[in-house]
C-alpha positions as CSV (number, residue, x, y, z in Angstrom):
1,M,-63.7,118.5,-10.0
2,A,-65.2,120.8,-12.7
3,S,-61.8,121.3,-14.3
4,T,-61.3,117.5,-14.6
5,G,-64.5,117.2,-16.4
6,Q,-63.7,120.1,-18.6
7,G,-60.2,118.6,-19.3
8,S,-61.9,115.4,-20.4
9,A,-64.2,117.3,-22.7
10,T,-61.2,119.1,-24.2
11,K,-59.4,115.9,-24.8
12,A,-62.5,114.4,-26.5
13,T,-62.7,117.5,-28.7
14,K,-59.0,117.4,-29.6
15,A,-59.4,113.7,-30.6
16,S,-62.3,114.8,-32.9
17,I,-60.1,117.5,-34.5
18,V,-57.6,114.6,-35.0
19,D,-60.4,112.7,-36.6
20,L,-61.0,115.6,-39.0
21,E,-57.3,115.7,-39.8
22,N,-57.3,112.0,-40.4
23,M,-59.9,112.6,-43.1
24,L,-57.4,114.4,-45.2
25,S,-55.9,111.2,-46.6
26,D,-59.4,110.1,-47.7
27,N,-59.9,113.2,-49.8
28,P,-63.3,113.8,-48.1
29,S,-66.2,115.6,-49.7
30,C,-67.1,119.0,-48.4
31,D,-70.3,117.6,-46.9
32,R,-68.5,114.8,-45.0
33,A,-66.0,117.2,-43.6
34,C,-68.7,119.7,-42.5
35,L,-70.8,116.9,-40.9
36,K,-67.7,115.8,-38.9
37,L,-67.2,119.5,-37.9
38,A,-70.8,119.6,-36.7
39,Q,-70.1,116.5,-34.5
40,I,-66.9,118.1,-33.1
41,L,-68.6,121.3,-32.1
42,R,-71.9,119.6,-31.1
43,V,-74.2,121.5,-33.5
44,R,-76.7,120.5,-36.1
45,R,-75.8,120.1,-39.8
46,S,-78.0,123.2,-40.5
47,E,-75.8,125.2,-38.1
48,V,-72.6,124.8,-40.2
49,A,-71.7,127.0,-43.1
50,L,-68.6,126.9,-45.2
51,L,-67.8,129.6,-47.8
52,R,-65.0,129.6,-50.3
53,L,-63.3,132.6,-51.9
54,E,-63.9,132.6,-55.6
55,K,-63.1,135.5,-57.9
56,G,-62.9,138.0,-55.0
57,S,-66.3,137.0,-53.4
58,L,-67.4,134.4,-51.0
59,R,-69.6,131.5,-52.2
60,F,-71.3,128.9,-50.0
61,I,-70.0,125.4,-50.6
62,F,-71.9,124.0,-47.5
63,P,-74.7,123.5,-47.1
64,A,-75.4,122.4,-50.7
65,E,-78.7,124.3,-50.7
66,L,-76.9,127.6,-50.4
67,R,-74.4,126.9,-53.3
68,S,-76.7,128.7,-55.8
69,A,-77.8,131.4,-53.4
70,G,-75.4,134.0,-54.7
71,V,-72.1,135.4,-53.5
72,L,-71.0,137.8,-50.7
73,P,-68.6,140.5,-51.9
74,L,-65.6,140.9,-49.6
75,S,-66.4,144.6,-49.5
76,G,-69.8,143.9,-48.1
77,S,-71.0,144.1,-44.5
78,A,-71.8,140.4,-44.1
79,V,-70.1,138.8,-41.1
80,A,-68.4,136.3,-43.4
81,A,-67.1,139.1,-45.6
82,R,-65.7,141.0,-42.6
83,T,-64.2,137.7,-41.2
84,A,-62.4,137.1,-44.6
85,S,-61.3,140.7,-45.2
86,T,-60.0,141.4,-41.6
87,R,-58.8,137.8,-41.1
88,T,-60.3,138.1,-37.6
89,P,-62.4,135.4,-35.9
90,L,-65.7,136.4,-34.4
91,L,-67.6,134.9,-31.5
92,S,-71.0,136.4,-30.7
93,N,-73.5,135.0,-28.3
94,T,-75.9,137.9,-28.9
95,F,-75.9,137.7,-32.7
96,M,-79.6,138.6,-33.1
97,R,-78.8,142.1,-31.8
98,V,-76.2,142.5,-34.5
99,K,-77.3,143.9,-37.9
100,H,-76.6,141.1,-40.4
101,V,-77.7,139.7,-43.7
102,S,-80.5,137.3,-42.8
103,L,-81.4,136.4,-46.4
104,F,-79.5,133.1,-46.2
105,E,-81.3,132.1,-43.0
106,A,-84.6,131.9,-45.0
107,V,-83.3,129.3,-47.5
108,K,-85.0,126.0,-46.8
109,L,-82.4,123.3,-46.2
110,G,-83.2,119.7,-47.4
111,L,-82.2,117.8,-44.4
112,G,-82.8,114.3,-45.5
113,S,-83.6,111.9,-42.6
114,E,-82.0,114.0,-39.9
115,D,-85.1,114.7,-38.0
116,E,-83.3,116.5,-35.2
117,D,-82.5,119.3,-37.7
118,R,-86.1,119.8,-38.9
119,G,-87.2,122.1,-36.1
120,Q,-84.1,124.3,-36.5
121,E,-83.6,124.6,-40.2
122,Q,-85.2,128.0,-40.8
123,M,-84.8,129.4,-37.3
124,P,-82.8,132.7,-36.9
125,I,-79.2,132.5,-35.9
126,Q,-78.9,133.5,-32.3
127,K,-75.2,132.8,-31.7
128,I,-72.3,132.5,-34.1
129,M,-68.6,131.8,-34.5
130,S,-66.9,132.9,-37.8
131,V,-63.3,132.0,-38.6
132,P,-61.2,132.7,-41.7
133,V,-59.8,129.6,-43.5
134,V,-56.2,130.6,-44.3
135,E,-53.3,128.7,-45.9
136,S,-49.9,130.2,-46.5
137,G,-51.2,133.6,-45.6
138,N,-54.0,133.5,-48.2
139,V,-57.6,133.6,-47.2
140,M,-59.4,130.7,-48.9
141,G,-62.8,131.1,-47.2
142,V,-64.7,131.3,-44.0
143,I,-66.2,128.6,-41.7
144,Q,-69.2,129.6,-39.5
145,I,-70.8,127.7,-36.7
146,S,-74.1,129.0,-35.4
147,R,-76.8,128.1,-32.9
148,K,-80.3,128.7,-34.1
149,G,-83.6,129.1,-32.3
150,L,-86.6,131.4,-31.7
151,D,-84.6,133.2,-29.1
152,A,-81.1,132.9,-27.5
153,S,-82.4,130.7,-24.6
154,L,-83.8,128.1,-27.0
155,A,-80.7,128.1,-29.2
156,G,-78.4,126.1,-26.8
157,G,-75.5,127.0,-24.7
158,D,-73.2,130.0,-25.3
159,F,-70.1,129.4,-27.4
160,T,-66.9,129.6,-25.4
161,G,-63.4,130.7,-26.1
162,E,-62.4,127.0,-26.2
163,D,-65.1,126.4,-28.9
164,L,-63.5,129.2,-30.9
165,K,-60.1,127.7,-30.5
166,Q,-61.4,124.4,-31.7
167,L,-63.0,126.0,-34.8
168,E,-59.7,127.8,-35.5
169,K,-57.9,124.4,-35.4
170,A,-60.6,122.9,-37.7
171,A,-60.1,125.9,-40.1
172,E,-56.4,125.0,-40.3
173,V,-57.3,121.4,-41.3
174,L,-60.1,122.6,-43.7
175,A,-57.5,124.8,-45.5
176,R,-55.7,121.7,-46.6
177,M,-58.7,120.0,-48.0
178,P,-58.9,119.9,-51.8
179,F,-62.5,121.3,-52.0
180,M,-61.2,124.6,-50.5
181,Q,-59.1,125.3,-53.6
182,E,-60.7,128.0,-55.8
183,G,-62.6,126.3,-58.6
184,A,-62.4,122.8,-57.1
185,E,-65.4,120.4,-57.4
186,V,-67.7,120.4,-54.4
């Protein structure tokens, strides 16, 4: 029985990836695409980060509040930089134990009317998935999905291999979105 329920959840998620793909014809904004991705992976808006490769460094394009927070050099030790330079996805359900750049976690996110996000906005990242956004063999950026909380038990369920596969499929779709092109409007 458990596998039937899991199969249904997988089908629902695949339909959502199709929804993301269907957005391509609408030329969606970065914000709209990332909000759809948050729905697909069942995380809050504040737990999605999209970085684009610009002039050899990664720059946040979502959330908007991090667009002016600076850049991450590809040669740096940040998870996003390692993801882009090695082209290797990462899934960590023990992220707080990993030495990482936490500067961006301290940026206050303006969450509008999304009350559910308010308690999580400046919480530390406990769990993370990081996937390169690649088109035609070229790294265009990195998409990261996290779970935040005071500790791992309060951050939500662990990410699974299936979640990572869904994020990799979403990254393939994101690579075809106009806002991922270097220098494009966001």
